[in-house]
C-alpha positions in Angstrom: -24.1 -213.2 105.5 -26.9 -214.8 107.5 -30.4 -214.1 106.1 -31.8 -213.2 109.5 -29.5 -210.1 109.8 -30.7 -206.9 108.3 -27.8 -205.3 106.5 -27.5 -202.3 104.2 -25.5 -202.2 101.0 -22.4 -200.6 102.4 -22.1 -203.1 105.2 -22.9 -206.0 102.7 -19.9 -204.8 100.6 -17.6 -205.7 103.5 -19.8 -208.6 104.7 -17.0 -211.2 104.9 -14.8 -208.9 106.9 -17.7 -208.2 109.3 -18.4 -211.9 109.7 -14.7 -212.5 110.5 -14.7 -209.9 113.2 -18.1 -210.9 114.7 -16.8 -214.4 115.0 -14.1 -213.2 117.3 -16.6 -211.9 119.9 -17.8 -214.6 122.2 -20.5 -215.1 124.8 -18.3 -216.3 127.7 -21.0 -218.4 129.2 -21.8 -220.4 126.1 -18.4 -220.3 124.5 -19.8 -219.4 121.1 -19.4 -216.3 119.0 -22.1 -213.7 118.6 -22.5 -214.3 114.9 -23.2 -218.0 115.2 -25.4 -217.5 118.3 -27.6 -215.3 116.2 -27.2 -212.3 118.5 -26.7 -209.8 115.7 -29.9 -208.3 114.3 -28.7 -205.5 112.1 -25.6 -204.0 110.6 -25.7 -200.5 109.0 -22.6 -198.8 107.7 -23.1 -195.1 106.7 -21.0 -193.0 104.3 -19.0 -191.6 107.1 -17.8 -195.0 108.3 -20.1 -195.3 111.2 -21.2 -198.8 111.7 -24.4 -199.3 113.7 -24.8 -202.7 115.2 -28.1 -203.8 116.7 -27.6 -206.8 118.9 -29.4 -208.7 121.7 -28.5 -211.2 124.4 -29.7 -214.7 125.1 -31.4 -213.4 128.3 -31.8 -210.1 130.2 -29.4 -211.2 132.9 -26.6 -212.3 130.6 -23.2 -212.0 132.3 -21.8 -210.3 129.2 -24.2 -207.4 129.0 -21.4 -204.9 129.9 -18.5 -206.5 128.1 -20.0 -207.6 124.8 -20.8 -204.1 123.4 -17.2 -203.1 124.3 -15.8 -206.2 122.6 -17.9 -205.6 119.5 -16.7 -202.1 119.2 -13.0 -203.2 119.6 -13.3 -205.9 117.1 -15.3 -204.0 114.4 -13.2 -200.8 114.8 -10.2 -202.7 113.3 -11.9 -202.8 109.9 -10.4 -200.2 107.4 -13.9 -198.9 106.3 -15.1 -198.5 109.9 -14.4 -195.2 111.7 -16.8 -195.6 114.6 -19.0 -198.4 116.0 -22.3 -197.7 117.7 -23.9 -200.7 119.5 -27.6 -200.7 120.3 -29.3 -203.4 122.4 -32.7 -204.6 121.2 -34.9 -206.9 123.3 -37.5 -207.4 120.5 -37.7 -209.6 118.7 -36.7 -211.8 121.6 -33.8 -214.1 120.9 -34.6 -217.7 120.4 -32.5 -220.8 120.1 -33.6 -221.2 116.5 -31.3 -218.2 115.7 -28.2 -220.3 116.4 -26.5 -221.3 113.1 -26.0 -224.9 112.0 -22.3 -224.5 112.9 -23.2 -223.1 116.3 -25.6 -225.9 117.0 -22.9 -228.5 116.2 -20.4 -226.6 118.4 -22.9 -226.6 121.3 -23.9 -230.2 120.7 -27.5 -229.3 119.8 -29.3 -231.6 117.4 -29.0 -230.3 113.8 -32.1 -231.1 111.7 
């Protein structure tokens, strides 16, 4: 799991499964998944199976503001330990290109240092 994602113990226990599902949700304008773009800020799975996801967008006028939360819910709801997905949008801290993973930078052709 990325170090810049706040994650509770329950969510960490299924971290690999969460990553797999997050990597199936793409920003259609950039063609990169939300995990490698660094759009996920927090994952919190409670004892009832409710997964709270705090996410952001690359900009406030992002074309996927309506579709991405729906796509996140659909993908993450497929996990056996998840009964419900709640997606909250955060605008602070503001997303920066430095949140893009090394893999994401390579995929986008951004210099990796």
